[in-house]
C-alpha positions as CSV (number, residue, x, y, z in Angstrom):
1,X,-9.0,-38.6,22.7
2,X,-11.2,-41.8,22.9
3,X,-8.4,-43.6,24.8
4,X,-8.1,-40.6,27.2
5,X,-11.8,-40.4,27.9
6,X,-12.2,-44.2,28.3
7,X,-9.2,-44.5,30.7
8,X,-10.4,-41.5,32.7
9,X,-13.8,-43.0,33.0
10,X,-12.2,-46.3,34.2
11,X,-10.2,-44.4,36.8
12,X,-13.3,-42.6,38.2
13,X,-15.1,-46.0,38.3
14,X,-12.2,-47.4,40.3
15,X,-12.4,-44.6,42.8
16,X,-16.1,-45.4,43.1
17,X,-15.7,-49.2,43.2
18,X,-13.0,-49.1,45.9
19,X,-15.1,-46.6,48.0
20,X,-12.3,-44.0,48.0
21,X,-14.6,-41.4,46.5
22,X,-17.3,-42.2,49.0
23,X,-14.9,-42.0,52.0
24,X,-13.4,-38.8,50.9
25,X,-16.7,-37.2,50.1
26,X,-18.2,-38.3,53.5
27,X,-15.1,-36.9,55.4
28,X,-15.2,-33.5,53.5
29,X,-19.0,-33.3,53.9
30,X,-18.5,-33.9,57.6
31,X,-15.9,-31.1,57.8
32,X,-18.4,-28.9,56.0
33,X,-21.0,-29.3,58.7
34,X,-18.5,-29.4,61.5
35,X,-16.7,-26.1,60.7
36,X,-19.5,-23.7,61.7
37,X,-20.5,-25.8,64.7
38,X,-17.0,-25.9,66.2
39,X,-16.5,-22.2,65.5
40,X,-19.8,-21.3,67.2
41,X,-19.5,-23.6,70.2
42,X,-15.8,-23.3,71.0
43,X,-16.2,-20.4,73.5
44,X,-18.9,-22.2,75.4
45,X,-16.9,-25.4,75.5
46,X,-13.8,-23.5,76.8
47,X,-16.0,-21.9,79.6
48,X,-17.4,-25.3,80.5
49,X,-13.9,-26.7,81.0
50,X,-12.6,-23.8,83.0
51,X,-12.1,-24.5,86.8
52,X,-14.9,-23.2,89.0
53,X,-14.5,-19.6,90.1
54,X,-12.4,-18.6,87.1
55,X,-14.1,-16.2,84.7
56,X,-12.8,-15.6,81.2
57,X,-14.0,-13.2,78.6
58,X,-14.1,-14.5,75.1
59,X,-15.0,-12.6,71.9
60,X,-18.2,-13.5,70.2
61,X,-17.6,-16.0,67.4
62,X,-17.8,-14.7,63.9
63,X,-17.9,-16.1,60.4
64,X,-14.1,-15.7,60.3
65,X,-13.8,-18.4,63.0
66,X,-15.8,-20.6,60.8
67,X,-13.4,-20.2,57.9
68,X,-10.5,-20.6,60.3
69,X,-11.9,-24.1,61.0
70,X,-12.4,-24.8,57.3
71,X,-8.8,-24.1,56.4
72,X,-7.5,-25.9,59.5
73,X,-9.4,-29.0,58.7
74,X,-8.8,-29.0,54.9
75,X,-5.1,-28.1,54.9
76,X,-4.3,-30.6,57.7
77,X,-6.5,-33.6,58.1
78,X,-8.2,-33.2,54.7
79,X,-5.1,-33.0,52.6
80,X,-3.4,-35.7,54.6
81,X,-6.3,-38.1,53.9
82,X,-6.2,-37.2,50.2
83,X,-2.5,-37.9,49.9
84,X,-3.0,-41.3,51.6
85,X,-5.9,-42.2,49.4
86,X,-4.1,-41.2,46.2
87,X,-0.7,-42.6,47.3
88,X,-1.2,-45.7,45.1
89,X,-2.3,-43.7,42.1
90,X,0.5,-45.2,39.9
91,X,2.1,-47.8,42.0
92,X,-0.9,-50.2,42.3
93,X,-1.2,-50.8,38.6
94,X,2.6,-50.9,38.1
95,X,2.9,-53.6,40.8
96,X,-0.1,-55.7,39.6
97,X,0.9,-55.3,35.9
98,X,-2.7,-54.4,34.9
99,X,-1.4,-51.7,32.4
100,X,0.4,-54.2,30.2
101,X,-2.6,-55.4,28.4
102,X,-3.9,-51.9,27.7
103,X,-0.6,-50.6,26.6
104,X,0.0,-53.5,24.2
105,X,-3.4,-52.6,22.6
106,X,-2.3,-49.2,21.7
107,X,-3.0,-47.0,24.8
108,X,-0.3,-44.3,25.0
109,X,1.7,-44.0,28.1
110,X,1.2,-40.3,28.4
111,X,-2.6,-40.9,28.2
112,X,-2.3,-43.1,31.3
113,X,-0.5,-40.2,33.2
114,X,-3.0,-37.5,32.0
115,X,-6.0,-39.7,32.7
116,X,-4.9,-40.6,36.2
117,X,-4.2,-36.9,36.9
118,X,-7.6,-35.8,35.5
119,X,-9.6,-38.4,37.4
120,X,-7.8,-37.5,40.6
121,X,-8.5,-33.8,40.0
122,X,-12.2,-34.5,39.5
123,X,-12.4,-36.5,42.8
124,X,-10.4,-33.9,44.7
125,X,-12.5,-31.0,43.3
126,X,-15.8,-32.7,44.0
127,X,-14.9,-33.4,47.6
128,X,-13.1,-30.1,48.3
129,X,-15.7,-27.8,46.9
130,X,-18.5,-29.9,48.5
131,X,-17.0,-29.0,51.9
132,X,-16.7,-25.4,50.9
133,X,-20.3,-25.1,49.7
134,X,-21.7,-26.9,52.8
135,X,-19.6,-24.7,55.1
136,X,-20.7,-21.5,53.3
137,X,-24.4,-22.4,53.4
138,X,-24.4,-23.8,56.9
139,X,-22.7,-20.7,58.3
140,X,-25.7,-18.7,57.2
141,X,-27.7,-20.5,60.0
142,X,-25.3,-19.2,62.6
143,X,-24.4,-15.7,61.4
144,X,-26.3,-12.9,59.6
145,X,-23.2,-11.4,58.2
146,X,-21.3,-14.0,56.2
147,X,-19.7,-11.8,53.5
148,X,-15.9,-12.3,53.5
149,X,-13.4,-10.6,51.3
150,X,-11.2,-12.7,48.9
151,X,-13.0,-15.9,50.1
152,X,-13.2,-17.7,46.7
153,X,-9.6,-16.8,45.8
154,X,-8.3,-18.0,49.2
155,X,-10.3,-21.3,48.9
156,X,-9.0,-21.8,45.3
157,X,-5.4,-21.4,46.5
158,X,-5.8,-24.4,48.8
159,X,-7.4,-26.3,46.0
160,X,-4.4,-25.6,43.7
161,X,-2.0,-26.9,46.4
162,X,-4.0,-30.1,46.4
163,X,-3.5,-30.5,42.7
164,X,0.2,-30.0,43.1
165,X,0.3,-32.8,45.7
166,X,-1.5,-35.1,43.3
167,X,1.2,-34.5,40.6
168,X,4.0,-35.2,43.2
169,X,2.3,-38.5,44.0
170,X,2.1,-39.4,40.3
171,X,5.8,-38.8,39.7
172,X,6.8,-40.5,43.0
173,X,4.7,-43.5,42.0
174,X,6.3,-43.7,38.6
175,X,9.8,-43.5,39.9
176,X,9.5,-45.8,42.9
177,X,6.7,-48.2,41.8
178,X,5.3,-48.5,45.3
179,X,2.8,-46.7,47.5
180,X,5.4,-45.8,50.2
181,X,7.8,-44.4,47.6
182,X,5.3,-42.0,46.2
183,X,4.2,-41.0,49.6
184,X,7.7,-40.4,50.8
185,X,8.6,-38.5,47.7
186,X,5.7,-36.2,48.3
187,X,6.6,-35.7,52.0
188,X,10.2,-34.8,51.1
189,X,9.0,-32.3,48.5
190,X,6.7,-30.6,51.0
191,X,9.5,-30.7,53.7
192,X,11.7,-28.8,51.2
193,X,8.9,-26.3,50.7
194,X,8.8,-25.7,54.5
195,X,12.6,-25.1,54.5
196,X,12.4,-22.7,51.5
197,X,9.6,-20.8,53.2
198,X,12.0,-19.5,55.8
199,X,14.1,-17.8,53.0
200,X,12.4,-14.4,52.5
201,X,13.3,-13.8,48.8
202,X,12.1,-17.3,47.8
203,X,9.0,-17.4,50.1
204,X,6.8,-15.4,47.7
205,X,7.3,-18.1,45.0
206,X,6.7,-21.0,47.4
207,X,3.5,-23.0,46.7
208,X,3.2,-23.6,50.5
209,X,2.0,-20.0,50.7
210,X,-1.3,-21.2,49.2
211,X,-2.2,-23.1,52.4
212,X,-0.5,-20.9,55.0
213,X,-1.9,-17.4,54.4
214,X,-5.5,-18.1,53.7
215,X,-6.9,-16.3,56.7
216,X,-4.6,-13.3,56.1
217,X,-6.3,-13.0,52.7
218,X,-9.7,-13.0,54.3
219,X,-8.8,-10.3,56.9
220,X,-7.0,-8.3,54.1
221,X,-3.7,-8.5,56.0
222,X,-2.2,-9.4,52.6
223,X,-3.4,-8.5,49.1
224,X,-4.5,-11.1,46.5
225,X,-1.7,-9.9,44.2
226,X,0.9,-11.1,46.8
227,X,0.0,-14.7,46.0
228,X,0.2,-14.4,42.2
229,X,3.8,-15.6,42.3
230,X,2.9,-18.7,44.4
231,X,0.0,-19.5,42.1
232,X,2.2,-19.1,39.0
233,X,5.0,-21.3,40.4
234,X,2.5,-23.9,41.4
235,X,1.1,-24.1,37.9
236,X,4.6,-24.2,36.4
237,X,5.6,-27.0,38.8
238,X,2.4,-29.0,37.9
239,X,3.2,-28.8,34.2
240,X,6.9,-29.6,34.7
241,X,6.3,-32.6,37.0
242,X,3.6,-34.0,34.7
243,X,6.0,-33.7,31.8
244,X,8.7,-35.4,33.8
245,X,6.2,-38.1,34.8
246,X,5.4,-38.8,31.2
247,X,9.1,-38.9,30.2
248,X,10.1,-41.2,33.1
249,X,7.0,-43.5,32.4
250,X,7.9,-43.7,28.7
251,X,11.3,-45.1,29.6
252,X,10.0,-47.3,32.4
253,X,9.8,-51.1,31.9
254,X,6.4,-52.3,32.9
């Protein structure tokens, strides 16, 4: 346990020292402030860009438009940035050989995997929920009615998908020992998810559902229970891929 805590602390310090934590936090904080503003001003901006003489009638923006912006930013630009930032989670140390000294001193290889996962989860959670809290609080300045059904569950679903991507990056990094290999491995897995999402019987188990039906949860077009399968399969895949990462890393020559 001491080794796990020490290595996790070292990983978090690395994220701080390399400014990755600061960059991610600033970007997600920016999204948090931007979401309500874009939602509120979009109709006015559209009217301003319309040719003179053409009148259009646009519905009044609501808090749902704000959360549409949140999920659009987080599940697109936000997650892409996280994947890029975490792409060297294993590869960097394997390339540089910085783990050799610690492993020879008794640090277990599974501790390395679990610590890297834990540190990445902490960084992802801080950045993601900072954006959520800022969006939630800032939206109260624009709309009186801000209560939305299933909001926290919907937000948590996207967070779980982020955890899954981190696990993919870890396994990809262990297998290929370079940043691009881990990144490509993750892209291929996500591409497979998109293909499987077309198949109706399998779609309900697809983790991709966690970032594609968020607004449908808020508008009650689908029920929370319909995502239980996707959440369950995501947790199962996380555990399985972490175990595979440990097994592969144990057999890997450093």
